[in-house]
Every structure is written in C-alpha cells, then in structure tokens.
N, C-alpha and C positions, 0 to 999 in steps of 0.2 A: 380245300386243309392247308394250313398253316402251322409248321412246328417251329417253336421257340426253344431255347436253351436258357435257363435261368440262375444257374448256379446254386440255388439253396431251395429248398421243398416249400418253404412257406410263402416265399415270394412267388413260387409258380402258382400255388393254390389261391393267393391273393388276386394275382393277375388273371386267373380264369374266373373268379368270384366276381370281379368290375366287369368284366366281360360281359359274362352270362346276366348279370345284373340290368345292364344297358340292353342288351338285345332279347332278353329270355330266350335265349339258345342254349341248350346243355353244351358243356365244354369239358374236355378230358385233361387229366395230370396223370401223369406216368412216373412212378417213384420207384426206388429200389429196395425191395424186401421189407423186413422189419423195420431196420434202421432209417430208410427213407420214407415208410409211413410215420414213424416217429417226428422225423424232420418237419412233417407237415406242420406240426404242433398246434397252436390256436387257432390257425387258418380253416381246420375242420369243423371247429367249436362255431367259428363266424359263419360259415358257409350254413350250416344247420340251422342256427337262430335265424339267420339272413333269408333263409328258405332258398336257396339257390341252387341250380341243377346242373350239378359235375358229375361225372365220371371219374372215379380214383382207379387205377389199375398199378398193382405191385407184384412183382413176382416173388415165388416161393424158393427157397433151398432147394436144390434137386432132392427127389427121395429115393434114389439108388447111389448105390457107394461104388460099384465094381463094374461099371459099364455095360448093364443089364441093358442100359436103353442109350441112345443117342440124346446127351443132354445131362448124363449121370454126372456127379461130383469131380471137378477137376482141381478146386483150390482148397486151402486152408480154411478160408472164411465160411465155406459152406456148411462146416459143421456147428460154426460158432452161432450163425446167423439163422439157425433152424429151431423155431419156436412151436410150442404145442399148439398155438390157434392164433396165427397172426391176425384174422379178422377181430379179435376181440379191442386191439390195439383203438380202434374207432369206433366199432361197431355201434357203440349207443350213440353216436351222433349221426348214424348214416339211415336213409330210409331202406336200405336193402345191402345186404354182404353176402358174397357167394365165393365158391372156389370153382373155377374152371376145371374140370378134371378130362377132358376130352376136347380134341378139335373139331369133333363131329357135330356138336352143338354149340361150336361158339357164337355164332352168330345170334342163335335164340337165346343165349345167356347175356349177351351185351344188351340186345334188345330188351329183353327183360329187366334188366338194372335201369336202363334209361326211361323205361315206361313208369319205375317207381320214381326217378329224378324229377321228371318234367310232370308228373301226376300231383294235384295240391294235395297236403303241402308238399311244396319242391323240398329238395335237398340234396345233399351228396350222397353217392352210392358207391361201394367199393368191392371191387373183384380183383382176386388173387390168381396165381397160375405158377405151377413148378415148370424149370426150364425143359422136363421132359416131353411134357404136353404143349409146350411152345414150339417144340421141335418136331411134332407130329407131322407126318407127310397126309394131305388130303385131297380128295377130288374136289373140285370146285362145286360149289350150289349155292343157289339164289334164294332169298326169302322176299315174299311180297311185304314190301315196308309200310304200305298202307294199313297191315293188319297188327301193327307195334305201336300204335299211336298211344297219347295218354288218355287217362280219365276225363271226359270232358267236364266244364263246370256244372255245379249244381244249382239249381233254382230255389226260391222259398216255396212252400206251400202256400196254396191260394188264401186259406183261412190265415196264415201268419201276415201275408201282406196287407189284407184289410184290418187287422189287429193292429198292426204298427204303425199304419197310417193313422187310424183313427188315435192312437195314444199321442202322435205329435202332434195333430190338430188340436186335440184337446187339452194338452199342455201348457201350462202358465209359464213354464222356464226350462225349456226342453234342451238338451245337451247332445250332442255327438263326439265321441272319443274315437280316434282311429291311430294306426300305427304303421302300417305296411300295404294298405289299400293302393297306394300311389305305385305301386310296382307294375301294375297294369294303368298305364298312363291314361286310357279311356275312363278309368273309374273317376279321377280328377275333376274332369267337367259334369259327371254324372253326380258328384258329390255336391258340386256347386250349384246345381240344378236344383238339387233337393233343399238346401238352404233359401233358395230363392223363392220355391213354393211354398215353404213352410217359414215364412218372416219370423225371425226372432230365435230360430235354431242356431246355435252357436256350436263352434266345432273347435275341439282341441287336437293338435297333430302332435303326436308323441315321438314322431321321426324313427319308427322303430328301423327303418332302414332307407324309407324313401320320402320324399315330399309329398302330402297327402292333399293339402289344401293350400289354395294360394293366401300366403301371409298379408296382403293387401286388400283382402275382401273384407267387407265389414262384418262378415259372421264369424272371422279367425279370432282366434282367442292367442294365436301363438303356438310357438313350440314350447310345450310343458312336459317335465317328467313326471306324471304321477300327483303332482299336488297344484292343485288351484281351486281359488274361492267357489267357481262356479259347479265343481264337483259337489261342493257339500250343500248346495242351494237347491240343484237342479231338482225338478220333479218328475221327470222323466228321461232316462240317460240310454242312449243307442250306442253300443260298443261295437264297432265294426273292423276286424283285421286287428287286433290290439293284444299284445302279450302282457301290458302292466297299465291298465287304465287310471288305476291310482295306488298309493302305496299305504296300506291300511293303517300303519301305526304313524302317518304323518297326516293322512287326508282321507276321510269315506263319505259316500253318500249319505244322505239324512235315511233314517229309518223306513219311511214310507213312499221312498222315490222308486218308481217303476223302472226296472232294469233289463234289457232286451240285449241280447249278444248273438252276433251274426259273425262266422268266423269261418276260415278256411279248417280250421283244426279247433272249436271251440272249448275240447276238453284239455287241450296243450298235453297231447299224450307223450311228450317226452319230458315233461316237467313232473316230477312225484309228487309235487305240492302247488296247487293251482285251483282256486274256486273263486266266483263271483255270484254276489246275492241276486242272480238274475232270475226273473220270475220263467222267462224262457230263453231259449238259446237254439241257434240252427245253425247246420253247415251247410255253407252255400257260399258261391262266389259273391265278392261284394260287389262287382258290377250288375251281375244279374240281379242282385238284390234289390238294388238302388234304381235300375231300371224297372223292374216290377213297381216299386213302391212308389217312384215319380209318376209313374202311367196310372196307378190307382189313385193318387191325389188328385191328378187332373181331371180324372174321368168321374171322381165320387165326392169330391170335396172343394172343387174350384168356388163356389159360391161363398163357404166360411172362409178360406183362405184369402177371399177380396175383400172380407170386410174391414171396418175400420180398426179393429184391435189389430190385425196384423199389418196393417200401414202404419200403424203407430209403433209397432215393435219394429220395421224396418228403418223407420226414421231414427229411432232410438239406437238402434246397432250402429248406425253410421256416426253418430256421435259420439257414441262409447269407443268406436274403433279408432277414431281420429285422436282422441285423448290417451288411448292406450299405445297409439301407434309414436305421439309426440313423446311418451314416457320412455318408450324403448330406445329410441333412436337419438334421445338426449344425450346419454354418455358417449356418443360416438362424435358430438360437435366440436370438444374440447380436449386438449391435453394439459399437462400440468407445467406449474410455474417453473419447473426446472428444466425442462424440456422434454421429460419422459412423459410416455403414452401407455394408456391401458388397451387391453385387447379390442374394446369396442372403438377406441379413435382407428386403431389400425384397421380393423375389420371395414367400416366407414369408408376410409380413404381406399382400401381396396377394391369396394363396391363400385365406386366413382370411375376407376380406370379399367375395369375390363368389361366386356362384351354382354350385353343382357343375357345373351343365353348360354352365357358360362357354366359348366358344371360343375359344381362345389362337391368335393370328395371331402368330408368332414369328419376328423377324427381328433376332437378339442377336448375331450374328457369334460372336466369343470368348467371349462368355457364354451361348451356347445350351445346352451341356451342363449348367451349373449352374442354368440356368432350368428345364430339363425336371426335373431332380433335386428341386427345390424344388415344382413343380406337381403332380408325380405322377400325370398323366393317365391315368385309366381309361377313359373311355367315348370308342368311336369318333369319329373327325370333331371332337375337342375339342382337338386339337393340330396345326396346320398351319404347314409351314416351307415355304420356297421350292421346293429342290429345285435351283436352279440358283445361279448366282454372280452375278448382276445384281442388286447392292443399290439398294434403294428400291421394292421390290417391295409390303411389307407396308401402305402407306399406302393405296393404292388397292385393293389385296386386301381389307383388313380391311373398305371400305365395299361391296365388291362380296360379301362373305360375309355381310354384315350385309342387304343386301337380299334375299339369297337365303334367309337365314334368316327373313326378315318372310313372303316368298313362299311358302315350304314352311308356316310355321304356317297361313297364310289357307288353306290346302288343307283344314287340320283346324281348324275354326272350333270345333267342339264339344268339343273336348279340355279346353280351358280351362288349357290350358298357354301360357305367353307365348312369343314367340321367345327363343332363347338370348342370353345376355349376350355382346358381342364385345369383346374386349380386345387391343388389338395392344401387343407388347412389343418395342421398337425402340433399337439402340444410336444413340446421337447424330449420328454421321456419316452412319450409312445413313438417319437420319430426315432430313436434307437432300438426300439422293439420291433421297426420296420424292415431291420436288415439294410439301412441305406447302402452297404457297400456293395449287394447285389441290385439294389433298386436303381443304382444311378450309372452302373455298369451295362444294364440291360436297356435303359433308356438311350445312352449312346449308342450302342450295338446296333439297336432296330430303329433308331431314330426317332424315338418318341417323347418329344417335347412337353414337358409340364409345368406348371408353377407350383412349387412348393414353399408354403408360408409356414416358417417355424414360429411357434409362440411360446418365445422362451423365456420362461419363469424359474430358471436354474434350480428345477428339480420336480417333484411332483405335489400335489395340492391334494387330490383325492384322499390319501389316508387318513390325513388329519380331519377331514370333513366325515369322513365315515366313523371315526372315532368319536368326534364330538355329536353325530347323531345317537349314539347310544349313550355317552359320558359326558354331558356338555359341561360340566365341572371338573372333569378328570383331568389326570395329567396333562393329556394333549390339549388341553386349553392353555396351558402357558407355556409348555415347553416350547422351544425353538425348534425351527427345520432342522438344523443340525443335530438338535439332541432326538429327535425323532427320526434321523436317518433317512428324510427325504429330499434332503438339500445338494447340489452337486458341487456346490462350492466348495472350497477356492477353486477346484480345476474344473470350470464349467466346459465342456467339450464345445470343439468347434464344428458347430454343424454344417455350415457351408463347407467348410474343409474338408470333411470326411465326404461328400457328394463329389466335391471337385475330385479329391484322391481316386476316389472309384472309378469315376468316368475317363481319367488319365488325360493326356494332353494331344492337340491335334499334332501330326507328324509334320514335321517342316516347320512349322510357327512355334510350337513348343507352348503354345496357348490352351487353356482349360476349354474343353467344350461347354462345360457348365459354366453359366452366368451365377457368380455368388456374390452375397452382400451380406453385411452384418450393420444392422441400425439401431442405435443406441438412443437418438435424439429424434424427437418427431419433424426438427427443421429439415432433417434429410430423409424422411420418409416417404414424401411424395414422389419427389425424383428419384429414389430408389426404385419404388414399385414401378414406376413407368418404364425405367430401363428394362426391369425384369419381364414385364408383359410385352414390351418389343422385342427381348431376346427370343421370348415363347414364340411370338407371332412369327420370328425370322427362323424359326427349326432348331433353337437351341433350348434345354431345360434351364430353370432359373431355381436358384434356392435362397430364400431372402430369411437368414436369421434377425427375428425381430425381437429385440430386448425388453420385456415388458416392464413396467414400473413396479416396485415393490411393494 
C-alpha cells in the first residue's frame, strides 16, 4: 500500500481514477467530511461515467457534544460541518453508499462496498464514519477474503449467440459500435477476430473511455461521436458497451435496421432518459459475448464466411480504409504559410517523436476526433479518455496512470522493458480545470514525469458549437468569441509558467524541475517536442504550450 498526499480532492480522485483504469484494481481516496466530499467535484461524475472502481471514505462530524464518548466534539467547525445526510452529496454517482456505525463490522462494510465497486458496472462507492466510531477499541478479527469477491462476468444465453451470429452473417452491411469494451484489454483482440471472421463488419469506436479497436485495422471507421454515415445505412447494428452509439437529432439508423445491444448495463440505470430501438438487449460481459459469438461462427458458419462474397468485402474494406486513413492524416502533413499550425499538424509531429507504446491521456474536447485521427492508436490501453463530462480529469489521471505503469513494470523486472511513456493532451480551458497548481506539485514531489501538451486556442470552442447545433443561424453564428465570453484574450494564461511555479525550483541550482516551452510557429515545434520528450525520458515533467492557428 502506498499513501499519497495530493493537496486537493479532485486531483486525488482523478489520480486514483487513472491508476484504477490502467490496472483494474480498486483505489481508495480519503477526504474530510462534507467539504472534502464537495471538493471531489466533477471527479466523482467522471469515475461514475467511466466505470472506475474507487472507494471514497469521508469522516462525519462527531455526534456527541459533552464528552460522552472518546472523539466527542472539540472544535468550532464540528458544528458547522454537521449536515443532515452527507451521503446525498455524491450518492447518485455511487454504486453504494453507507455509514460505518461501529468498528465491530468495519471490515464487512468495507468489503461490501468494494464488492459493489468491482462488480460490473464498476464505479465509485462512498463510506462515512463519525470520529466516535473511528475511536472505538476493537478486538482484532479476520475475514476470509475469498468470500468477498465481485460478481463474475455474465455470458450470453445460447439462443442469443446463435441469433446474433446468424444476423451478422446474413447482413449486407453490418456495423459494430462500441465505447468502453477496451477497458478489458483482452476484448480488443476478440473484437478484431470477429471482424476477421465476418469480413465486411465495420467498427466505430466512440472512445467512451478506452481505445476499443485498432485504428489502422481495415474494419475501423475511426473514433466518431455518434454521427457517421455508416450508422444510417447499416442493416444490422451490434452495439457493445456503449453509452451513446448515435445522437438521434443528428444521425439515426434506418427504420428497418436490426439492432442488438450487449452491455454491462444495457438499461443505463443511472441515466433517467435512455433507450435504443434494439430488437434484443443483453446484460453480458463483452469479452465473454465475443468469445461465444466467435466460437459459434467458426463452428457453424465457416463455409458461408469463406465464400466469395465475404472475400470481396474484405478486399473492399482495405481499399476504403486506405482512402479514409489518407484523408484523416492529410491535415497533419502541412502547416500554414504564416508559420502557424493546427492541432492536426501538432499531433502528427508529436506521434512521430514518442515511443510506439505511449499511453495518451486525452482531454482535448472539440479536438478529440482529430487527435485520435492523427494518433492512430492500435495497442490496447494506449488511448484513454475520460468517459464523463467533468473537465479537468486528465491532469491527475495522467499522474495516476504513470504511477500504475511504473508499478506494473516493477512486477516484471526481468522483461527489460521500461514503463510506457505517458502523454497528456489537453485543451487550454480544460488544463485550467485540472488544478495544475496541485498536479505539478505532485508530479515533482513523487517524481512522476509526464509530457503535457496544451492545445492553446485561447479559450473555449465547445460552447459556440453547442449553441450552433440548436440555433445554426442564431446570435452565436456571428458573435465574436469575446462577445460570447469564451475567449481568454487579451490576457491568455501562461500555461507552462503555471506548471513551473507549482513545481518550484531545485535547491542549489535554482532551476525549475519542469521543462517548459511555449511554441507559436511550426519552425520550432519539432525541436521543442524533441526536447520535451527527452526531458520526460530523463525523469522530468514537461509542459508544452502549443499555440494553435486561430
């Protein structure tokens, strides 16, 4: 067990979130009563939407006043922080909440909470306890930990396996849409196998929080957020572990399309409004389901799948993928005549300089799709997205992922392989949400070097885009960013300087522990990125403020 001090609660939970995502092992965050719970902020939402197993423990104000019990109230603040039901602050985001009322069953309470956290759909759990309970004297006791495991993964019923397999084989234009099946890295090759059995099956990865399908595979349609022409033309759509396969007001399947939904949580129990026009839906592990379907296809449909029809589809996929890849990568090949550069050019330059197994922690908001297009991630676990809407996740998450990567590497010391390189790609507004003053202090204190790439477009782009989707000819279509109050100009923050100040300077030399650069022109971009990458490989965090063309 390793304890860390993180200065602020949201960063603590984001770090635990990142660690748990990479290892699938539950983490624990301890905060102070109601105000510390509120300090967790949007990180609770992110852990819930991202299905991350985390135990949160918070104290309660003492419930005795006159010294009746050890732990009774001793400070002014104990009255002020006494609230009617502290669990309600985060209850709707948690899989389980409870109060520890005695130390005599504290181990049972913690283990029950962890069973909820680690059973699908995974997520945060929240326990509270007053000081009097924490001060209780106990006789030591043991539990049999083997009795407290999570619920085991579910498989599909046999008739469902046969039905789904037949639909895929008989389809003329099958499509699979997924979002977070890649959390289990073993699911990625299972999904690849399915597409190579049913030639012509294409895959949309909505990057709900993990890379689910290799970007360079011929069946890949890339990362898309609920809008793609393939959704409108497919005759069979298999939705696996996905929260938003399409956005109904922007893109819908055709009326006679057969839709099957396989999910850890097909009813989306924490979403008041959710439905798909699916003919059948199943609560099942995506990995178990894919193994079953693949096995049935090989045993029952091998003759049909080896026919010329499927061979022709396989060839057609390769041609279509090549054209799609060329189109996606083209924006990253050039910069503007005035020397300014786009996010595509920036990410393309970055990709060429970092190791192949780099883990990208992406919180690029409106630039996410083009970032994914340029990165073209193929290895499971190398593209991690928040999965929620609480901006500011990636700062702490990158540190948690870095710590997890080092711990995993330490388990195989004879492999000769260093821990993966960690790169955070973040929008400038989101960077500020991440509490960088805490993130880079932690990075230095615990020697967790990561590369942070700030996409500096001097403000927020998402609000205008959201307004135009509802009112395409409204005021937002002609108003300036200043008029919409989404521009940081004229006083754009010094993003690299913020990190430098947070980390402080090295004693003796007076030099910053953080490598920091601001890049405005393409001519100096590659050199700055190379220096940043080498700094991280040498054990220092690097922050690159990349000013994008307006």
